[in-house]
Structures are given as structure tokens and as C-alpha cells.
C-alpha positions in Angstrom: 191.8 123.6 91.8 189.2 125.0 89.9 186.4 126.1 91.8 184.3 126.7 89.0 183.7 123.1 88.3 183.6 122.8 91.9 180.9 125.1 91.6 179.1 123.3 88.7 179.0 120.2 90.6 177.7 122.0 93.7 174.9 123.6 91.7 174.2 120.2 90.2 173.4 118.6 93.5 171.0 121.4 93.9 167.6 121.8 94.0 167.1 125.1 93.5 167.0 126.7 90.0 171.2 127.4 89.4 172.9 129.2 86.3 176.4 130.2 86.2 177.4 133.3 83.8 181.3 133.8 82.9 182.3 137.7 83.1 180.7 138.9 80.4 177.0 137.3 81.1 177.5 134.5 79.3 175.5 131.1 80.4 177.8 128.9 81.4 176.1 126.6 83.6 172.5 125.3 83.7 171.4 123.1 86.7 168.5 120.1 86.2 166.5 122.5 88.0 166.7 125.3 86.2 166.1 123.8 83.1 162.8 122.6 84.4 161.8 126.2 85.3 163.1 127.6 82.2 162.2 125.3 79.4 165.9 125.7 78.6 168.7 122.8 78.0 171.5 124.0 78.6 172.8 123.0 75.0 170.5 125.4 73.4 171.7 128.2 76.1 175.8 127.7 76.9 177.8 130.8 75.7 174.9 132.8 75.2 174.4 136.1 77.4 171.9 135.6 80.1 169.9 139.2 78.8 169.2 137.9 75.8 168.4 134.1 76.0 166.2 134.1 79.3 164.7 137.2 80.1 161.7 139.4 78.0 162.6 141.9 75.0 161.6 144.9 77.3 163.5 143.4 80.6 166.8 143.3 78.5 168.2 146.4 79.0 167.5 146.2 82.4 168.7 142.4 83.1 172.2 143.7 81.8 172.6 145.9 84.5 171.6 143.6 87.5 174.6 141.3 86.1 176.9 143.9 85.8 176.1 144.9 89.1 176.4 141.8 90.3 179.5 140.7 88.2 180.7 143.9 90.3 179.7 142.6 93.2 177.7 145.1 94.2 174.5 143.0 94.3 173.8 140.3 96.6 170.1 139.7 95.4 167.9 140.7 92.7 164.1 140.2 91.7 164.1 139.7 88.3 161.8 138.5 85.2 163.2 135.5 82.8 161.5 134.3 79.9 160.5 130.8 79.3 161.1 128.3 76.2 157.2 128.5 75.4 157.2 132.1 75.6 156.0 132.4 79.5 157.4 134.8 81.7 158.7 133.7 85.7 159.1 135.7 89.1 162.8 135.0 90.1 164.5 136.0 93.2 168.0 135.8 92.5 171.3 135.2 95.1 174.2 136.4 93.9 177.9 134.7 94.6 180.5 135.2 92.8 182.9 132.1 92.1 186.6 131.9 90.9 189.4 134.1 90.6 190.6 136.4 87.8 189.6 135.4 84.3 188.3 132.7 85.1 185.3 134.2 88.0 182.3 133.8 87.1 178.7 134.9 88.7 176.6 131.6 90.3 172.8 132.6 90.4 171.0 131.1 92.9 166.9 131.3 92.7 165.6 131.4 96.2 162.2 132.3 94.6 160.3 130.9 91.0 157.1 132.3 90.2 155.0 132.1 87.0 155.0 136.2 87.0 151.5 136.2 84.7 150.3 134.5 88.5 151.2 137.5 90.5 148.4 139.8 88.1 145.1 139.8 88.8 143.1 140.5 92.3 145.5 140.2 95.5 142.8 140.0 98.0 143.0 138.2 100.8 146.4 138.6 101.1 148.6 141.1 103.3 150.5 143.1 100.9 152.9 145.9 100.9 153.3 148.3 97.6 154.6 151.3 96.5 153.0 153.7 94.5 153.1 156.7 92.4 150.5 159.4 93.6 150.8 161.6 90.8 147.4 162.5 89.2 148.6 161.4 85.8 149.5 157.8 87.6 147.6 157.9 90.1 148.4 154.3 91.7 150.9 153.1 89.4 152.6 150.5 91.6 155.8 150.2 91.5 157.2 147.2 93.7 154.5 145.3 95.8 155.0 142.4 98.1 152.5 139.8 99.3 152.7 138.1 102.6 156.1 140.1 102.9 157.5 138.5 99.7 159.1 141.4 97.1 158.1 140.7 93.8 157.7 142.5 90.1 155.0 142.7 88.5 155.0 141.0 85.0 153.0 144.0 83.2 154.2 147.6 82.9 152.1 150.3 84.0 149.3 148.7 86.3 147.5 150.0 89.4 147.4 149.0 92.3 143.5 149.1 92.9 143.6 146.2 89.1 146.0 144.1 90.7 144.6 143.9 94.1 140.6 143.9 93.9 140.5 143.7 90.1 138.5 146.8 89.4 139.4 149.9 87.2 138.7 153.2 89.2 140.0 154.0 92.6 139.4 152.2 95.7 136.4 154.5 97.9 138.0 153.7 101.3 142.0 155.0 99.7 144.0 157.1 101.8 146.1 158.3 99.5 142.5 160.2 98.4 141.9 161.8 101.8 141.5 165.2 102.8 145.4 166.8 101.2 145.1 168.7 104.8 145.1 164.8 107.1 149.3 164.3 108.1 151.0 161.6 107.2 150.8 158.4 107.2 147.1 157.8 106.7 144.7 155.2 107.4 141.7 153.9 106.2 139.8 150.6 107.8 137.2 148.5 105.7 135.2 145.8 107.3 133.9 143.8 104.3 131.6 141.2 104.0 132.9 137.3 103.9 133.1 136.2 100.2 133.8 132.6 99.2 136.3 130.7 101.0 137.0 134.8 102.6 135.3 135.3 106.5 134.1 138.7 107.6 137.6 140.9 108.4 138.4 144.2 108.8 141.1 145.5 106.1 143.2 148.6 107.5 145.4 150.4 105.2 148.5 152.4 106.0 149.3 154.9 103.5 152.7 157.3 104.2 155.1 159.4 101.8 157.8 158.8 100.1 158.3 161.4 98.3 156.2 164.3 96.3 155.3 161.6 93.6 155.8 158.4 95.9 153.9 156.8 98.8 154.1 153.4 100.6 151.0 151.4 101.3 150.8 148.3 103.8 147.4 146.6 103.9 147.0 144.1 106.6 143.7 142.1 107.0 142.4 141.5 110.4 139.2 138.7 110.9 136.3 139.2 112.9 137.4 136.2 115.1 140.8 138.9 115.8 138.7 141.3 116.9 137.0 139.8 119.0 140.0 137.7 120.7 141.2 141.2 121.4 138.4 142.7 122.2 138.4 139.9 125.1 141.8 140.2 126.2 141.5 143.9 127.2 138.3 143.4 128.6 139.6 141.2 130.9 142.7 143.6 131.4 140.0 146.5 132.4 137.9 143.7 134.4 140.7 142.7 136.5 142.5 146.3 136.6 139.1 147.8 137.9 138.3 144.9 140.0 134.9 144.4 138.2 132.6 141.1 139.2 131.8 138.8 136.3 128.5 140.0 135.9 129.9 143.7 135.0 132.8 141.9 133.3 129.5 140.5 131.2 127.6 143.4 131.0 131.1 145.6 130.0 131.5 143.3 127.2 128.2 143.6 125.8 128.4 147.4 126.4 131.7 147.9 123.8 129.8 145.7 121.8 127.2 148.3 121.3 124.2 146.3 123.0 121.5 148.6 124.5 120.6 148.2 127.9 117.4 145.9 126.5 119.0 143.3 124.3 122.0 143.4 127.7 118.5 142.1 129.4 117.5 139.8 127.1 120.4 137.7 126.7 121.6 137.8 130.2 118.0 137.1 130.9 117.9 140.3 134.1 115.5 142.8 134.3 116.7 146.0 132.2 117.2 148.0 136.1 119.6 145.6 137.1 121.4 146.2 134.0 121.2 149.6 134.8 122.3 149.2 138.0 125.5 147.1 136.5 126.2 149.3 133.5 126.3 152.8 136.4 128.7 150.6 138.3 131.2 149.4 135.6 131.2 153.2 134.3 131.9 154.2 137.7 135.0 151.5 138.4 136.7 153.0 135.2 136.4 156.4 135.6 134.0 156.8 131.8 131.7 159.7 132.1 129.1 158.0 129.5 129.0 154.5 127.2 130.6 156.4 124.7 133.0 157.6 126.5 134.3 153.5 127.1 135.5 153.1 123.6 138.4 155.3 124.7 139.5 152.4 127.1 139.7 150.1 124.1 142.7 151.9 122.3 
């Protein structure tokens, strides 16, 4: 049985972009989904090396390397840049399967992810990000790879800086954890409260940076909307109240104290006398074992 032919039939039936290469890395099959993505027909590229026909010139050497590794069975998946018929760039994530045997063995490349690569460059605000950057002064912030919402991608522009690709600015961020005091231990954490903009609500931006080596740092950027913070705080207040057997009024006072409200504000919001607020505040501190209002904050963590 010709497993290459069977694989070609199965590929043609798939909605995912698929190409098959022979042992020399030459294209032997494009399915229709791949034609639609790249704009090349199978007749235009049949017999040509994938590295030459379907990747940008600056990616040729890299493409030859990962194709060779995949043909040896040493690579199961890879993020790669493809070249469309009109000169555009496509960011692929390929999964590889070896089909056939001996001289007829080939490589099936199935694209599980395919988006215009140029769409990945530019402000990425509003997404959870993981990225690895260079920390040396000459190449500070240069992105080596980046993931948006958990999916690693390759950027189509070389030497792009993290502050440019994430925020569209030309200088490092003021709250960059990599710029902390050199004596600060790793991992380093920075938190920024961001005002709403466009469709983005008010939220907290949390960055955690950790060293990968002498010249590389991995950063995790997570966004936490104000509503989520409020929900977390409310849950913690409920937990503290139940553990300390606070009354409903004392629980209410505790929630306002943790928001930083003073006794005059609390009295006005709740509709009780300032003296009564102070009485409840004293009971809350005593039941929770806190020495002061400021000491209450440690109970949140």
C-alpha cells in the first residue's frame, strides 16, 4: 500500500492547511486549505524546496534546519514563518508526521495555527503575555519569543523590543521589573494600576520577571480587572469574617477599612455615627488580632 498516497487523500479531506515534503524537503502535495493560506497552487510549487518557495529569504536557513530535523524524526512541532504568493508573511505552527518508508518516506506538515505574521507586531496590550527578552545593555528588551494568551508565536520583525511590541512605545517601561535595583532578588514583580482606555476596563497589570541565564529574562504579564480584584477581596473578607465570627455590621466595616476608607467616610456611607464606627472598628481589630488598620492588610495575603 502506498502510504504517501493515502496520506495525500486524508490531507485533501482536512480543513487544516497541510503540505507533504519528500526526503529532500521538496513539496509533493499542497491541500486546498494550504493553497488558500499561501496563495500558491500545488502546480506552482510542486517539486520545489519548501525552504526556497514558501519562506521569506531571511528564513531560508532556519527553514532548512527545522525541515531536516523533522525529516530525521527529531522534531514533532515548530513555529515557522511562511511566505504568501503576494509577499506577505504567515506565522505557522506545524505538527509533523513521517509517512511512508525507505526512499518513499516523506514529511506531512499540518498547520494547527496560521495567522498573518505582520498582525503579531504592534501593540499587544489587553492580553496575557509570556515573553523572553535579552537583558544586556546593547540589546535590552529584544524579544526572542513571545506568547499571547498562552500560544507561542514568532515575530515577523527581527530585533523588536518588548516595549515596542506590547505598548507601541520607544523607551523601556517605567515599571519594568528588569530595571529594578540590581540587588533585588529574582523573580521580580511589578504591579501597575491602569486606567480604562477604549474597550479595556480599569485593571491591574502584574509582571513577574525571572532570569533564564546571564543574558535572558522571562517575563509573565497578567491582567487582572478591578472587578476580579473586588471579587477576590470580597471572598477574603467573607473568609476572615467567618473565621473571626464577625457580625454582619462588623463584616461591612471590615470591607470598608480594607478599601482604605476613614471612619468619617464609613459613617456617612453606612449611615451610622462616627463613634459607632470606631466601636465596630475596635471590635474588628480585636477579633482579627490586628494591631492597627494598616495591620489589617497583611490578613489579605
